[in-house]
C-alpha positions as CSV (number, residue, x, y, z in Angstrom):
1,M,9.6,16.2,12.1
2,T,11.0,13.1,13.8
3,P,8.5,11.2,15.9
4,T,9.2,10.8,19.5
5,P,10.6,9.0,21.3
6,T,13.7,8.6,19.3
7,A,15.9,5.6,19.6
8,E,18.4,7.6,21.7
9,Q,15.6,8.8,24.0
10,V,14.4,5.2,24.5
11,A,17.9,4.2,25.4
12,E,18.3,7.1,27.8
13,A,14.9,6.3,29.4
14,G,16.2,3.0,30.5
15,T,16.2,3.7,34.3
16,S,15.4,0.6,36.3
17,Y,14.7,0.1,40.0
18,D,15.2,-3.3,41.7
19,W,15.9,-5.0,45.0
20,L,13.9,-2.8,47.3
21,T,14.4,-3.2,51.1
22,E,14.0,-1.3,54.3
23,A,16.3,-1.2,57.3
24,G,16.4,1.3,60.2
25,G,13.9,3.6,58.7
26,V,15.8,3.9,55.4
27,L,14.6,2.5,52.0
28,Y,17.3,0.9,49.9
29,W,17.2,-0.2,46.3
30,V,19.4,-0.8,43.3
31,E,19.1,1.8,40.6
32,S,20.6,1.4,37.1
33,S,20.5,4.1,34.5
34,P,22.7,5.6,31.7
35,R,23.1,8.6,34.0
36,L,24.7,6.5,36.8
37,G,26.8,4.6,34.2
38,G,25.8,1.3,35.7
39,A,23.9,0.2,38.9
40,A,24.2,1.5,42.4
41,V,22.6,1.1,45.8
42,M,20.5,4.1,46.6
43,G,19.1,5.2,50.0
44,W,16.2,7.4,51.1
45,Q,15.3,8.2,54.7
46,V,11.6,7.7,55.3
47,A,11.1,10.2,58.2
48,P,12.1,12.9,58.0
49,H,12.3,12.6,54.3
50,S,15.8,12.9,52.9
51,E,17.2,13.4,49.4
52,V,17.9,10.2,47.5
53,R,21.6,9.5,47.6
54,R,24.0,7.0,46.2
55,L,25.4,4.7,49.0
56,A,27.5,2.0,47.3
57,P,29.7,1.4,45.5
58,P,31.4,4.8,45.3
59,A,32.5,3.8,41.8
60,G,31.8,1.0,39.4
61,S,28.6,-1.0,39.4
62,V,26.8,-3.3,41.8
63,G,25.4,-6.6,40.4
64,S,25.3,-10.3,41.0
65,G,25.8,-13.0,38.3
66,L,24.6,-15.7,40.6
67,H,22.9,-18.5,38.6
68,A,23.4,-16.3,35.5
69,Y,20.5,-14.0,36.2
70,G,21.5,-12.7,39.6
71,G,20.6,-12.6,43.3
72,M,20.2,-10.0,46.0
73,P,23.4,-8.0,45.4
74,Y,23.7,-6.0,48.6
75,A,23.1,-6.2,52.4
76,V,22.8,-3.5,55.0
77,L,25.2,-4.3,57.9
78,P,25.9,-2.5,61.1
79,S,29.2,-1.3,59.6
80,G,27.8,-0.2,56.3
81,T,26.5,-1.6,53.0
82,A,28.1,-4.7,51.5
83,V,27.7,-5.2,47.8
84,V,28.6,-7.6,45.1
85,D,30.9,-6.1,42.5
86,G,29.3,-6.3,39.1
87,S,32.7,-7.0,37.4
88,T,34.3,-9.4,39.8
89,G,31.3,-11.2,41.5
90,Q,33.1,-10.6,44.9
91,I,31.6,-9.0,48.0
92,S,33.1,-5.9,49.5
93,G,32.0,-3.1,52.0
94,G,30.5,-3.2,55.4
95,A,33.3,-5.2,57.0
96,A,32.6,-8.1,54.6
97,R,35.2,-9.2,52.1
98,T,35.5,-12.2,49.8
99,D,38.3,-13.3,47.4
100,S,37.7,-16.6,45.8
101,G,36.9,-18.1,42.4
102,H,33.1,-18.0,43.0
103,V,30.3,-15.8,42.1
104,Y,28.4,-14.4,45.0
105,G,24.8,-13.3,45.5
106,D,21.6,-13.6,47.6
107,L,23.1,-11.5,50.4
108,A,21.3,-11.4,53.8
109,G,22.8,-9.3,56.6
110,G,22.9,-9.8,60.3
111,A,24.5,-8.3,63.4
112,E,27.4,-10.8,63.5
113,E,27.7,-12.3,60.0
114,L,26.6,-12.0,56.4
115,L,24.8,-15.0,54.9
116,C,25.0,-15.5,51.1
117,V,25.1,-18.1,48.3
118,R,28.1,-18.6,46.1
119,E,28.5,-20.6,42.9
120,D,31.2,-22.1,40.7
121,D,31.1,-24.7,37.9
122,L,30.7,-27.5,40.4
123,G,27.7,-26.2,42.3
124,D,26.5,-24.0,45.1
125,E,27.5,-23.3,48.7
126,L,25.6,-21.6,51.6
127,V,28.2,-19.4,53.2
128,A,28.4,-17.3,56.4
129,V,30.9,-14.4,56.3
130,D,32.1,-13.4,59.8
131,L,31.9,-9.6,60.1
132,A,34.6,-9.5,62.8
133,T,37.2,-11.5,60.9
134,A,35.9,-11.5,57.3
135,G,36.4,-15.2,57.3
136,S,34.0,-17.4,55.3
137,R,32.4,-20.7,56.5
138,V,30.6,-23.1,54.3
139,L,27.3,-24.2,55.9
140,R,26.1,-26.5,53.2
141,S,27.2,-27.5,49.7
142,S,25.5,-29.1,46.7
143,D,26.0,-29.9,43.0
144,G,22.6,-28.3,42.6
145,F,21.4,-24.8,43.7
146,F,20.7,-22.8,46.9
147,A,18.9,-19.6,47.5
148,S,17.3,-17.3,50.1
149,P,19.2,-18.0,53.4
150,R,17.0,-16.5,56.0
151,A,17.9,-16.4,59.7
152,R,16.1,-15.7,63.0
153,T,17.1,-16.4,66.6
154,G,18.3,-19.9,66.6
155,R,17.0,-20.9,63.2
156,L,18.0,-20.8,59.5
157,A,15.8,-21.4,56.4
158,W,16.9,-21.8,52.8
159,V,15.8,-23.0,49.4
160,R,17.4,-25.7,47.3
161,W,16.7,-27.5,44.0
162,D,18.5,-30.2,42.0
163,R,20.8,-29.5,39.2
164,D,18.5,-31.2,36.6
165,V,15.4,-29.0,37.3
166,M,14.3,-25.4,37.2
167,P,13.2,-23.8,40.5
168,W,9.7,-23.0,39.1
169,D,9.3,-26.8,38.4
170,S,10.7,-28.3,41.5
171,C,12.1,-26.5,44.5
172,E,12.3,-27.1,48.3
173,V,12.3,-25.1,51.5
174,W,14.4,-26.4,54.4
175,A,15.1,-25.3,57.9
176,A,17.6,-26.1,60.7
177,D,18.8,-25.0,64.1
178,Y,21.6,-22.4,63.7
179,R,23.4,-19.7,65.6
180,P,26.0,-17.3,64.2
181,G,29.5,-18.8,64.3
182,G,28.1,-22.4,64.6
183,Q,27.1,-25.2,62.3
184,L,23.7,-26.2,61.0
185,G,21.7,-28.6,63.0
186,E,19.8,-31.5,61.4
187,P,17.9,-30.1,58.4
188,V,14.1,-30.4,58.3
189,H,12.2,-30.5,55.0
190,V,9.4,-28.0,55.1
191,A,7.9,-28.1,51.7
192,G,8.5,-28.7,48.0
193,G,9.9,-31.4,45.8
194,R,9.3,-33.0,42.5
195,G,6.1,-31.5,41.1
196,E,6.0,-28.7,43.7
197,S,7.8,-25.4,43.6
198,A,8.3,-23.8,47.0
199,F,10.5,-20.8,47.8
200,Q,10.6,-17.3,49.4
201,P,10.9,-18.3,53.0
202,V,10.4,-15.6,55.7
203,W,10.4,-16.0,59.5
204,A,7.8,-14.4,61.6
205,E,8.2,-13.1,65.1
206,D,6.4,-16.1,66.6
207,G,8.7,-18.6,64.9
208,S,6.4,-19.4,62.0
209,L,8.0,-19.8,58.6
210,Y,6.1,-18.4,55.6
211,F,6.8,-19.4,52.0
212,M,5.2,-19.6,48.6
213,S,4.2,-22.9,47.0
214,D,2.4,-24.0,43.8
215,R,1.1,-27.3,45.3
216,T,-2.4,-26.5,44.1
217,G,-1.3,-25.3,40.7
218,W,-1.0,-21.7,41.8
219,W,1.8,-20.0,43.7
220,N,0.1,-19.2,47.0
221,L,1.3,-18.3,50.5
222,Y,1.7,-20.9,53.2
223,R,2.7,-21.0,56.9
224,W,4.7,-23.7,58.6
225,H,4.3,-23.8,62.4
226,G,4.6,-26.6,64.8
227,G,5.6,-29.0,62.0
228,R,2.4,-28.4,60.1
229,V,1.8,-26.5,56.9
230,Q,-1.3,-24.4,56.4
231,A,-2.6,-22.3,53.5
232,V,-2.7,-18.6,54.4
233,A,-4.8,-17.2,51.5
234,A,-5.8,-19.8,48.9
235,M,-6.8,-18.3,45.5
236,A,-6.7,-19.1,41.8
237,A,-4.0,-16.5,41.2
238,E,-0.2,-16.3,41.0
239,C,1.1,-14.7,44.2
240,A,4.8,-15.1,43.2
241,A,7.0,-14.5,40.2
242,A,9.0,-17.3,38.6
243,P,12.3,-17.2,40.4
244,W,14.7,-16.2,37.6
245,E,16.7,-14.3,40.3
246,S,17.3,-15.4,43.9
247,G,15.8,-13.3,46.6
248,Y,12.4,-12.1,45.3
249,A,10.0,-10.7,47.9
250,N,6.4,-11.0,46.7
251,Y,5.0,-10.6,50.2
252,V,5.9,-8.8,53.4
253,L,4.9,-9.3,57.1
254,L,3.2,-6.3,58.5
255,P,2.5,-5.3,62.2
256,G,-0.4,-7.0,63.9
257,G,-0.1,-10.3,62.0
258,R,-1.2,-8.7,58.7
259,I,0.5,-9.6,55.3
260,G,1.0,-7.5,52.2
261,M,1.2,-9.6,49.0
262,T,1.2,-9.2,45.2
263,V,-1.5,-11.0,43.2
264,Q,-1.2,-11.7,39.5
265,H,-4.1,-12.6,37.1
266,G,-2.6,-13.0,33.6
267,P,-0.6,-9.8,32.8
268,R,-2.3,-7.7,35.5
269,H,-0.7,-7.3,38.9
270,G,-2.3,-6.1,42.1
271,L,-1.5,-5.6,45.8
272,V,-3.6,-7.1,48.6
273,V,-3.5,-7.2,52.3
274,V,-4.3,-10.4,54.2
275,E,-5.9,-9.4,57.4
276,L,-5.3,-11.3,60.7
277,G,-8.7,-13.1,60.3
278,G,-7.8,-14.2,56.8
279,E,-9.8,-11.6,54.8
280,V,-8.1,-10.6,51.6
281,R,-8.5,-6.9,50.9
282,P,-7.3,-5.3,47.7
283,V,-5.2,-2.1,47.8
284,E,-6.2,0.3,45.1
285,L,-3.1,1.6,43.2
286,P,-2.5,3.3,39.8
287,Y,-0.3,0.3,38.8
288,T,-0.9,-2.7,36.6
289,F,2.6,-4.1,37.1
290,I,4.5,-4.6,40.4
291,K,8.0,-5.9,40.6
292,P,8.7,-8.8,43.1
293,F,10.4,-6.5,45.6
294,L,8.1,-5.5,48.4
295,A,9.3,-3.9,51.6
296,A,7.5,-3.1,54.8
297,V,7.8,0.4,56.2
298,G,5.8,0.3,59.4
299,D,2.2,-0.5,58.3
300,R,2.9,0.8,54.7
301,I,4.3,-1.1,51.8
302,A,7.1,0.1,49.6
303,L,6.9,-1.2,46.0
304,I,8.1,-0.7,42.5
305,G,5.1,-0.2,40.2
306,A,4.2,0.9,36.7
307,S,1.3,1.1,34.3
308,P,0.7,1.7,30.6
309,T,1.1,5.4,31.2
310,R,3.6,5.4,34.0
311,S,7.2,4.3,33.9
312,Q,8.3,2.2,36.8
313,E,8.5,4.2,40.1
314,I,9.0,3.6,43.8
315,A,6.0,4.4,46.0
316,L,4.8,3.9,49.5
317,A,1.2,2.5,49.8
318,A,-1.0,2.8,52.8
319,T,-2.7,-0.4,54.1
320,D,-5.3,1.2,56.3
321,G,-8.0,1.2,53.6
322,S,-7.4,4.8,52.6
323,N,-5.7,3.8,49.4
324,R,-3.2,6.6,49.9
325,F,0.2,6.3,48.2
326,E,3.3,8.5,47.9
327,V,5.7,8.4,45.0
328,I,9.3,8.7,46.3
329,R,11.2,8.0,43.1
330,P,9.5,8.8,39.8
331,G,10.2,7.1,36.5
332,T,11.9,8.6,33.4
333,R,9.7,10.0,30.7
334,P,11.1,11.0,27.2
335,I,7.5,12.0,26.3
336,D,5.5,14.3,28.7
337,D,2.3,14.4,26.7
338,E,0.3,11.3,27.6
339,Q,-1.9,11.8,24.5
340,L,1.1,10.6,22.4
341,L,1.2,7.3,24.3
342,S,-0.4,4.1,22.9
343,V,-2.3,2.4,25.6
344,P,-2.8,-1.4,25.1
345,E,-6.1,-3.2,24.8
346,V,-6.2,-6.5,26.7
347,M,-7.7,-9.2,24.4
348,R,-8.1,-12.9,24.3
349,V,-7.1,-14.8,21.1
350,G,-7.9,-18.5,21.5
351,E,-6.2,-19.7,24.7
352,V,-3.9,-16.8,25.2
353,T,-3.9,-13.2,26.3
354,V,-2.6,-10.4,24.1
355,L,-1.7,-6.8,24.8
356,F,-2.6,-4.9,21.6
357,Y,-1.1,-1.4,21.1
358,P,-2.6,0.6,18.3
359,P,-0.5,3.1,16.4
360,A,-0.4,6.6,18.1
361,Q,-2.5,7.9,15.1
362,P,-4.6,4.9,13.8
363,D,-5.7,5.1,10.2
364,G,-7.2,1.8,9.1
365,P,-5.3,-1.5,9.1
366,S,-1.7,-0.9,10.2
367,P,1.6,-2.6,9.9
368,L,1.9,-4.9,12.9
369,I,4.7,-6.2,15.0
370,V,3.9,-9.3,17.0
371,R,6.3,-9.7,19.9
372,A,7.2,-13.0,21.6
373,H,8.5,-12.3,25.1
374,S,11.9,-13.5,26.1
375,G,11.1,-16.1,28.9
376,P,9.7,-18.4,27.7
377,T,8.8,-18.9,31.4
378,Y,8.0,-15.3,31.8
379,G,5.1,-13.1,30.6
380,V,4.3,-9.8,28.9
381,D,4.8,-6.7,31.1
382,Y,1.6,-4.7,31.4
383,R,3.4,-1.4,31.8
384,L,4.8,1.5,29.8
385,D,7.4,0.2,27.4
386,W,9.3,2.8,25.5
387,E,10.4,0.4,22.8
388,V,6.8,-0.2,22.0
389,Q,6.2,3.5,21.9
390,F,9.1,3.9,19.5
391,F,7.2,1.9,16.9
392,T,3.6,3.0,17.6
393,A,4.8,6.6,17.2
394,R,5.9,5.6,13.7
395,G,2.6,4.1,12.6
396,F,3.0,0.5,13.7
397,A,0.7,-1.5,15.9
398,V,2.3,-3.9,18.4
399,A,0.9,-7.1,19.9
400,D,2.6,-8.6,22.9
401,V,1.6,-12.3,23.2
402,D,1.4,-14.3,26.5
403,Y,1.8,-17.5,24.5
404,R,1.4,-20.9,26.2
405,G,4.3,-21.4,28.6
406,S,3.9,-17.9,30.1
407,T,3.6,-17.2,33.8
408,G,0.6,-15.6,35.4
409,Y,-1.8,-18.4,34.5
410,G,-0.9,-21.3,36.9
411,R,1.4,-24.3,36.7
412,A,-0.4,-26.2,33.9
413,F,-0.2,-23.3,31.5
414,R,3.4,-22.6,32.5
415,K,4.3,-26.2,31.6
416,A,2.4,-26.3,28.3
417,L,5.5,-25.4,26.3
418,D,7.7,-28.3,27.6
419,G,8.9,-30.3,24.6
420,R,6.9,-28.0,22.3
421,W,9.1,-24.9,22.1
422,G,8.9,-23.5,18.6
423,T,5.5,-25.0,17.9
424,V,2.7,-23.9,20.3
425,D,4.3,-20.5,20.9
426,V,4.6,-20.0,17.2
427,E,1.0,-21.1,16.8
428,D,-0.2,-18.6,19.4
429,C,1.8,-15.8,17.7
430,R,0.4,-16.8,14.3
431,N,-3.1,-16.9,15.5
432,T,-2.7,-13.4,17.0
433,A,-1.5,-12.1,13.7
434,L,-4.4,-13.7,11.7
435,H,-7.0,-12.5,14.2
436,L,-5.8,-8.9,13.9
437,I,-5.7,-9.1,10.1
438,A,-9.2,-10.6,10.1
439,T,-10.6,-7.9,12.4
440,G,-9.1,-5.1,10.3
441,R,-6.5,-4.0,12.9
442,A,-3.5,-5.2,10.8
443,R,-2.5,-5.0,7.2
444,K,-1.9,-8.3,5.4
445,G,1.6,-8.4,4.0
446,A,2.8,-5.9,6.5
447,V,3.0,-8.2,9.6
448,F,6.3,-8.8,11.4
449,I,7.4,-10.9,14.4
450,S,10.2,-10.0,16.8
451,G,11.6,-11.6,19.9
452,A,14.7,-11.6,22.2
453,S,16.5,-14.6,23.6
454,A,14.0,-17.4,23.7
455,G,11.5,-15.1,22.0
456,G,14.1,-14.8,19.2
457,Y,13.9,-18.5,18.7
458,T,10.1,-18.3,18.5
459,A,10.4,-15.5,15.9
460,L,12.8,-17.5,13.7
461,R,10.6,-20.5,13.9
462,A,7.6,-18.4,12.9
463,V,9.3,-17.5,9.6
464,S,10.2,-21.1,8.9
465,E,6.5,-21.7,7.9
466,P,6.1,-21.2,4.1
467,D,2.5,-20.0,4.4
468,G,2.7,-18.0,7.6
469,P,1.5,-14.4,7.9
470,F,4.9,-12.9,8.8
471,S,6.9,-11.0,6.2
472,L,10.1,-10.6,8.3
473,A,11.5,-11.7,11.7
474,V,13.8,-9.8,14.0
475,A,15.6,-11.9,16.5
476,R,17.7,-10.2,19.2
477,S,20.1,-12.2,21.3
478,A,18.4,-15.3,19.9
479,I,18.8,-18.9,20.7
480,V,19.2,-20.8,17.5
481,D,20.0,-24.4,18.5
482,P,18.2,-25.4,21.7
483,S,19.8,-28.8,21.7
484,R,23.3,-27.3,21.7
485,W,22.0,-24.8,24.2
486,T,21.6,-27.6,26.8
487,R,25.4,-27.6,26.8
488,T,26.3,-24.0,26.2
489,A,23.7,-22.4,28.4
490,P,24.6,-21.2,32.0
491,R,24.5,-24.1,34.5
492,F,21.3,-22.7,36.0
493,Q,19.4,-22.8,32.6
494,R,20.5,-26.1,31.1
495,P,17.5,-28.0,32.6
496,H,15.3,-25.3,31.1
497,A,16.7,-26.0,27.6
498,A,16.4,-29.7,28.1
499,A,12.7,-29.4,29.2
500,L,11.7,-27.2,26.3
501,T,13.6,-28.7,23.4
502,H,12.6,-31.4,20.9
503,S,14.2,-33.4,18.0
504,R,13.7,-30.7,15.3
505,A,14.8,-27.9,17.5
506,K,17.8,-26.5,15.6
507,I,17.1,-23.8,13.0
508,L,18.9,-24.4,9.8
509,P,19.4,-21.8,7.0
510,Q,17.2,-23.8,4.6
511,D,14.3,-23.6,7.2
512,I,14.0,-19.8,6.9
513,K,11.3,-18.8,4.4
514,R,11.3,-15.0,5.0
515,P,13.9,-12.2,5.5
516,V,15.4,-12.0,9.0
517,L,17.4,-9.4,11.0
518,L,19.7,-10.9,13.6
519,V,20.9,-8.6,16.4
520,H,23.5,-10.1,18.7
521,G,26.3,-9.0,21.1
522,D,29.6,-10.7,20.8
523,R,29.9,-11.1,24.6
524,D,26.6,-12.8,25.1
525,E,27.1,-15.5,27.7
526,V,23.5,-16.7,27.8
527,A,23.2,-17.3,24.1
528,P,26.7,-17.4,22.6
529,I,27.0,-15.7,19.2
530,D,28.5,-18.6,17.3
531,D,25.2,-20.3,16.3
532,V,23.8,-16.9,15.1
533,T,26.9,-16.2,13.0
534,E,26.7,-19.6,11.4
535,L,23.0,-19.2,10.6
536,A,23.5,-15.7,9.2
537,G,26.3,-17.0,6.9
538,G,23.9,-19.5,5.3
539,L,21.0,-17.1,4.7
540,P,20.7,-15.4,1.3
541,D,18.2,-12.9,2.7
542,G,19.4,-12.3,6.2
543,R,21.4,-9.6,8.0
544,L,23.4,-9.8,11.2
545,L,24.0,-6.7,13.3
546,R,26.9,-7.6,15.4
547,L,27.3,-5.5,18.6
548,D,30.9,-5.4,19.8
549,G,31.5,-5.6,23.5
550,V,27.7,-6.2,24.2
551,G,26.2,-9.1,26.3
552,H,22.8,-10.7,26.3
553,Y,20.9,-7.5,27.3
554,L,21.0,-4.4,25.2
555,S,21.1,-0.9,26.6
556,G,22.5,2.5,25.8
557,A,24.0,2.9,22.3
558,A,23.6,-0.8,21.5
559,L,19.8,-0.6,22.2
560,A,19.5,2.5,20.1
561,A,21.4,0.9,17.2
562,A,19.2,-2.2,17.4
563,L,16.0,-0.2,17.3
564,E,17.1,1.8,14.3
565,A,18.1,-1.4,12.5
566,E,14.8,-3.0,13.3
567,L,12.8,0.0,12.0
568,D,14.9,0.1,8.8
569,A,14.2,-3.6,8.2
570,Y,10.4,-3.1,8.6
571,R,10.4,-0.1,6.3
572,A,12.4,-1.9,3.6
573,V,9.7,-4.6,3.5
574,L,6.9,-2.0,3.4
575,K,8.7,-0.2,0.6
576,D,9.0,-3.4,-1.4
577,S,5.4,-4.3,-0.9
578,A,4.2,-0.8,-1.9
579,G,6.3,-0.9,-5.0
């Protein structure tokens, strides 16, 4: 009997919810799934409840390629929903139209105009699209980057950062007088700069401007009013996600001056309410993972949450202390029996946190897959991962490592990988493997490492050590030459590559000491396939699974093929070691 989930079931379970907002008593979000054949804006009326329905686009897929990773791809306007076309990068719908050589994203709607950011090879522009004429006006331009245009009566706030930095390292919030149809007044610097990352500006009814900043070493919430900045809720926790995409919302302003906010300690996410007097009160939820897309629905908070036994789902959480919540869009589940799920143990190994998933049916030391997440300025997701379950159902243990450089632990930990990529991350993965072998959880000689994108580089570096514990590496959509990547990476990520890399960065065929499986799409624009093809050609004990027509992220049939190839590679090593 074939264990479940199968590779095809994992691929089919790939429903994702993102970009949750509320307008006029309706919840909106972007839903992507194999069933939809892409991504679409969905809508659900809060009261009285309605059926979830697809709003836009009528055909095709919505999606923004702004800054390579995307920005808010839709806006609710008086005349309808404007969306960014996933294939052209242009805006259409709701009386808004663009036709230029730019990529658009980070949309914010108003009664008279649509604010957005657009990008080309030369830089970014803050743009206002007139809803009466569809004409576009450039409000501000830069050879760097813009994000999060946020307007209120007579004022506009936005975020900017220089072309040679990443927004989680150095980012600024600005504000200026502005009225629709006019030009910006003299800009005022609110917060941020070299050594401080400030973003997510939101105007309050009283004219205050809220934003996130890591000036203390943690991303916390601040308030700018009367020219002065004050901390709202100081704590040793991350209250914002690293801004890979433009337009995150880790907090919402509630009636009566209250604030709902996510709080992250390592891999665990939570939701809190900051009361008017400053008291921080946790909201009890069945989730360990919350996406950075909160929306206020009266005094309730709409969120996208998940846990080790629940796929991501959309829910409404009460903030009155009752801890009531209502699921309005459940997740997908190829396995209905929770007893078949492997639930992770959170453990510390040296300086790092690890999520350890035992096999579904443990029987002594197990074959182990150590996974390096794909950031590296990201973190492990403490939620149900069907790719993990694919392997634990087949007798493997899985260890997800929050290696140094991960988010969720403050600025100093996040910066610990700069100039040391491929060294300290490898050390943390190696130490995890050795710890699990020493404690009888993993079988020596049957330990593997896998990673995607930046994690693929970590995996390949890990099998460049002649005495390391890993018998094979699987590298999906991997970066092979970080030095070259400083030139071939998308404009947004070139400073990231420069900050991480070092003199011995490039992986050469002679460096590799163990078998490898390389999985790569031939249309990968984040990590072009050329370097991987060159590496594979020089490896006597390596295999390249080339996926035609596939980009940096795998889904559908490509994901199923990658999982089957990875499983076959592990089993081949186990068969050889048994023989």
